[in-house]
C-alpha positions, 0 to 999 in steps of 0.5 A: 500500500506504502508503494502504491500511494507513492508511486501514486504521489509521483505522477501527481507531481509529475502532472503538476509538473507538466501543467506548469510547464505548459501554462508558463506564460510566454518570457517577452522580454529575450534577455539579450546578452548584456554585451549584446545589447549595445551591437542590438541597438545598432542593428535595429538602428542600421535596419531603418536607416536601411528604409528610411535613407538607403545606402550602398553600404546598407548590406556591409553595414548590416553584415558587420552588424550581424558579425559583432552581434555573434562574436558574443553570443550565438543565441543573440545571433540567431535572434538577430538573423530572423528580425534582420532577415524579415525586415530586409524581406518585406521592408528593404525588398522593392519587390515585396508585394501586398494582396489586397481584397479584391471586389469578388469576395475571394484570395485567387492571389495567394495561391501563388505564395503557396499558402495550403489549402488545410487545418494547418494553415490559420489567418490571423485577423487583427482586431481594431480598436472599437467605436461605442463598443461597435466595428469600425468600417475598417475592423469590419474591412479587415474581416471581410478580408479574412472571410474572402480568405476563408472561401478560397481555402476553406479547410484553412481555420481563422485565429481572431485576436484583440481584447475589450478596447473603447473609451466608450464600451461600457459592455466590455465588447471585445474585439475577437468577439465582435470579428467572430460574430461578424465573419459567422452572421454576415459572412457566413464563415462556419463558426467551428473554424475561427479562434479567438483571442479577446485579451490582446490590447497591442500587437505584441499582445495579439502575438503571443495569445494567437501563437499559443492558439496555432501551438494548440492547433497545430499549426504549421504557417500561418497569414497575417490579415489585416489594413495595408498600412498595418500589414507590414509592421503587425508582421515583423512584431508576429515575425520577432514574439514568433522567433523569441516563442520558438526558444521557449516552447519549441514552436514558430509558423512560418509567414507565408504571405500576407492580405490585407484591406487596403485603406489609408490609416486615419491616424497620420502618424500610423502613415511611419509604420517602420518607426513604429514597428521598429519602436515596438520592437524595440519595448518586445527586446528590451532596448531603449527606444531610439532618438531621432538623431540616433537615425542617420541622417 
């Protein structure tokens, strides 16, 4: 009997440890080696400068930055490679193409991007602040784009992310909850294909919470669906958070293509999406925010 209770206690302890490991929150601030903080800061400054004020020496400068990081810590270099590589793909590549919601309500253009028609692929739909507890036309547009993608790839899933936002929202409606309701009732998408994160309050939150849902559902690749001016910015943060998530949990879905609701930002500051993306990326990496003087003139 004593042996039985000892075995049972051991099993219970293992279960508790496993549950604890699974439930551990993502450490959003990757601990860059202290000796590499300045190198990382320089890399991000040079990446932004390469976009805002391109120079023939940009590739050489960025390569040197990555080399300096590698000399101190190889794990830091792996993170830096993913961040720099994605930035170069979406911001520095003049041939990078955004795909927009067409009038026919389908996303056939994504077929050429290699998007699989499978539940192992997710269209991640980013929320937008509610007004008076309701959806704005822009948020509906993002959902219309998501519905077009869902119709074109009927075996995929959708992940809607966004919490209770807006100053006049006494019933605490959430972006994700209203998005799912709209997708089901207005767009005709089956509810069992739609997963929601109703707690995110920032794009970084969107990324962390979406990754947990996708990991649980066995998703291997994803496409970000958002407004056109927010697409590259959102992708940069998703890529960075996904890189850190992989280090902690061994999971990182591949970003394939993009799909956008085409609209100009109401807030003029949002037109400087690259600067916002880089500023928020610095926050994720726990680095000092850049100053105007730090960016090459």
